[in-house]
C-alpha positions as CSV (number, residue, x, y, z in Angstrom):
1,M,41.3,36.8,45.0
2,E,38.8,34.1,45.8
3,L,41.0,31.4,44.1
4,M,44.1,32.6,45.9
5,G,42.1,32.6,49.2
6,E,41.0,29.1,48.6
7,L,44.5,28.0,48.0
8,M,45.5,29.6,51.3
9,Y,42.8,27.6,53.2
10,Q,43.8,24.4,51.5
11,S,47.4,25.1,52.4
12,H,46.4,25.7,56.1
13,A,44.4,22.4,56.1
14,S,47.4,20.6,54.6
15,Y,49.7,22.0,57.3
16,S,47.2,21.0,59.9
17,A,46.9,17.4,58.4
18,C,50.6,17.0,59.2
19,G,49.9,17.5,62.8
20,L,51.3,21.1,62.9
21,G,49.6,24.3,63.8
22,A,47.6,25.1,66.9
23,V,44.0,25.4,68.1
24,E,44.5,29.2,68.1
25,T,45.5,29.4,64.4
26,Y,42.7,27.1,63.5
27,L,40.3,29.4,65.1
28,L,41.5,32.5,63.5
29,V,41.5,30.9,60.1
30,R,37.9,29.6,60.7
31,M,36.8,33.2,61.8
32,V,38.3,34.8,58.6
33,R,36.6,32.1,56.4
34,E,33.2,32.8,58.2
35,A,33.6,36.6,57.5
36,G,34.5,35.8,53.9
37,P,34.5,37.8,50.7
38,K,31.4,39.6,51.7
39,Y,33.6,41.5,54.2
40,G,36.6,41.7,52.0
41,L,38.4,38.7,53.4
42,Y,39.4,35.9,50.9
43,G,41.8,33.6,52.6
44,A,44.0,32.7,55.7
45,R,46.7,30.4,56.6
46,I,49.3,29.8,59.3
47,T,52.6,31.3,58.2
48,G,56.0,30.8,59.7
49,G,56.6,27.6,61.4
50,G,56.5,25.9,64.7
51,S,53.0,25.0,65.9
52,G,51.2,28.3,66.2
53,G,52.3,31.8,65.6
54,T,51.2,34.1,62.8
55,V,48.2,33.8,60.5
56,A,48.4,35.6,57.1
57,V,45.1,36.9,55.8
58,L,44.4,37.8,52.2
59,G,41.9,40.7,52.1
60,R,41.0,44.0,50.3
61,R,42.8,47.1,51.5
62,E,39.5,48.4,53.0
63,A,38.9,45.2,55.0
64,G,40.5,46.6,58.2
65,G,37.2,46.8,59.9
66,A,36.5,43.2,59.3
67,I,40.0,42.2,60.6
68,A,39.3,44.2,63.7
69,K,36.0,42.4,64.2
70,V,37.8,38.9,63.8
71,A,40.5,40.1,66.3
72,D,37.8,41.2,68.8
73,R,35.9,37.9,68.4
74,Y,39.1,36.0,68.9
75,A,39.9,37.9,72.1
76,E,36.4,37.3,73.4
77,Q,36.7,33.6,72.9
78,T,40.3,33.1,74.1
79,G,41.1,35.9,76.4
80,Y,44.1,36.8,74.2
81,Q,44.2,40.1,72.2
82,P,46.0,39.3,68.9
83,Y,48.5,41.7,67.5
84,V,47.4,42.8,64.0
85,F,49.8,44.3,61.5
86,S,49.1,45.0,58.0
87,R,50.7,45.7,54.7
88,S,53.7,44.0,53.1
89,S,57.3,44.5,53.9
90,P,59.3,46.6,51.3
91,G,61.4,43.5,51.1
92,S,65.0,43.2,49.8
93,A,64.6,46.6,48.0
94,A,64.8,48.3,51.4
95,F,66.7,45.8,53.5
96,G,69.2,44.3,51.0
97,F,69.8,40.6,50.8
98,L,72.4,38.0,51.7
99,K,73.5,35.6,48.9
100,L,74.2,32.1,50.3
101,T,76.5,29.7,48.5
102,D,77.1,26.1,48.9
103,S,80.8,25.7,50.0
104,R,81.0,22.4,48.1
105,S,80.2,24.2,44.8
106,L,83.0,26.7,45.5
107,R,85.6,23.8,45.8
108,R,84.8,22.4,42.4
109,R,85.8,25.6,40.5
C-alpha cells in the first residue's frame, strides 16, 4: 500500500509539473499525505482531467474517519465542502462495455 501510495503522489507531482491541476487539488493531496499511513491513508492524486476536479485517495477500508477529517479541514481552509464518495464502481461487469474499432482497419479486410 505504501509503495502504491508513493506512486500516486509521484504521479500527482508529475501532473502538476506539466502545469495542470489546481490549488485545491494540491491542498487535498497534501492533507492526505500529512495524515498518512498512521491514519490509514496511503496516497492521493488528481484523477480525471482538466485543471482540478477529483482527487483519488488510496486508503484502508476503515479510514473513513480520516477522510472525513481531511474533508473538514479542507472546508475550513477553503470555504468549500468537498463531496466524498467511496468504493469502486462495479465497472463493465455491471454496466457493459462499448467496443471501439478504427474504421481504417475495417477497410483493410
